[in-house]
N, C-alpha and C positions, 0 to 999 in steps of 0.2 A: 503493501500500499504504500502510496507516492503522496505524504501529506501535500509538499508546494505545488503537486498536480489541484489535490481535490480542494482547494481553498481558494477563492479568490486574491484574495486579500497579500497571504503571503504569496503568492506565483508574481501577485504586481510588484512585490518590495524582492524580491528573488530576481525580476526581471530588470529592477532600477541599478541593482546591487553591480550585478553582470551586463552594464551598458560595454556597447562596442568601445575602442580605443578613438574613434573617429566621432564619434558623440561628446565621449569626455572631451576632449580639445576643444570642440566648437563650448561645450558647457563652460570652460574657464579659458577662454578667449581673452586675451587682452581689447579694453576702450576701445573706440573708434578715437576717445580724447589721448588715452596714452601710447597710442601709435601716430598720431597728428604728433604729438608734441617731441615725440622718441626721433622722428622722421627731421623735425626742426632742430632739435639739436644739434645731428649727423649730420646736416648744412649746411653746418654756422662755426666754421674754424676759428682757434682763434688762436695767441701768440701770448707767450707768459715773458718776462724778464724779471727781475730781481734784481735789485739794488739795496747799497747798505740801511736807506733807510723809508725802501716802499716797495711793492710791488704793483706791475703793470701789464694789464692787459690789452690786448692791442686785437680788434676784431675790424674785418674789410665789412664794411657797408654801403659799397654803393647806390647811389639812387634814394637812399631812407634819410626824408627827414627829421632830422632833432627831434619834433615833435613827437616823431610814432617810434622814438626806440623810449625803452624805462628801464633804468638800473635801480637795482633793491637790493637789501637788506633781509634775508628771511630766517627765521630761527638763528640767531642771533650770532651764526659763520658762516652763512651761506651766502654768497656775491649771486642772484641775476641778474642777466642781461637779456628783454627782449621785446618784439617790438614786429612788428611786420613790416614787408616793401610792399606797397601797393599800384595794380598794372595805372598805367597812364589815363584818366580820366578825356580828357579829352582825344578824344580818337578821331580822328579823322575817315568820314562816312565812306569816300571814295576805297581809302586805302585797306588791303587787306593781309595778313600776315600771310608770309611765305614759310617763313619757317619763329620760330621762339623758343630759344634756348633760357633766357633768363630765366631765374629760378622768382618768383611772383609769393607773397604768400608769408604767414609766421614763421620769426625765430626764435629761441632762446637756445641760451648756457648756462650752467648753474656749475657753480665752483665752490668747493671745500676752502675755507683761508683758512692758515695756519693760527694758532694763537697768538703771534704777536702780531699779527694784521690789528690795526685802528679801527673797528668798523664808525669808529666816528670822526673818521677824515679820511674822506672818501672826495673825489671830485672826478666831473668826469667831461669828457670833449672833445666832438667830431671835427675834423676838419678834410675839408675835399676826401666826403669819404669811409675817412678810417676814425672808428670810435678808439678812443684812449681810455684807459679807464685805470687813476692812482688810488692804491691805496695806499698810506702812508703804515711804517710801520708805530707799535711801542717801542719808548724807551726800555733800553735794556734794564733788566731791574738793578739796583745798586744792589750790591755787596753789605750783607752785615759789618756794620764795624763791631767790636766786640767792644761789649760796653768796660767801665774801667767803675768798679768800686770801689769809693774811700771807703780802709779802713782806720775802726777811731780805737785812740787808747783810752781805756780807762781808768 
């Protein structure tokens, strides 16, 4: 006597627990937003330089207006650079694209900042299509000097 086949509820549970691999992948697929964010991050290359007093992040952003760029500090130590490159709004109705290779759409990069980054001293400037974000370093902690205690003679 097969208990699973005789009771519909148990049969359904048994069927759900034995989902084919393809179905499990569909149910656990990443969200559309996650996929878009991942593509935006992968398509935004950056250079990072370390100087004695700062970290400098350099990102090419040709054709992006400074008002379309957002630089933020998230979760205390995550530098987030995001924005959007938009298609030209004034399109000539007589012109048609033969080829479209320039990337449009959202872009984003996130960087974990080191402990010595001063999240209160960050500047950003965009010139000639290049965004430069400068994060100042905190001064190194001063070594503690030994405290001299006066010995009293009694």
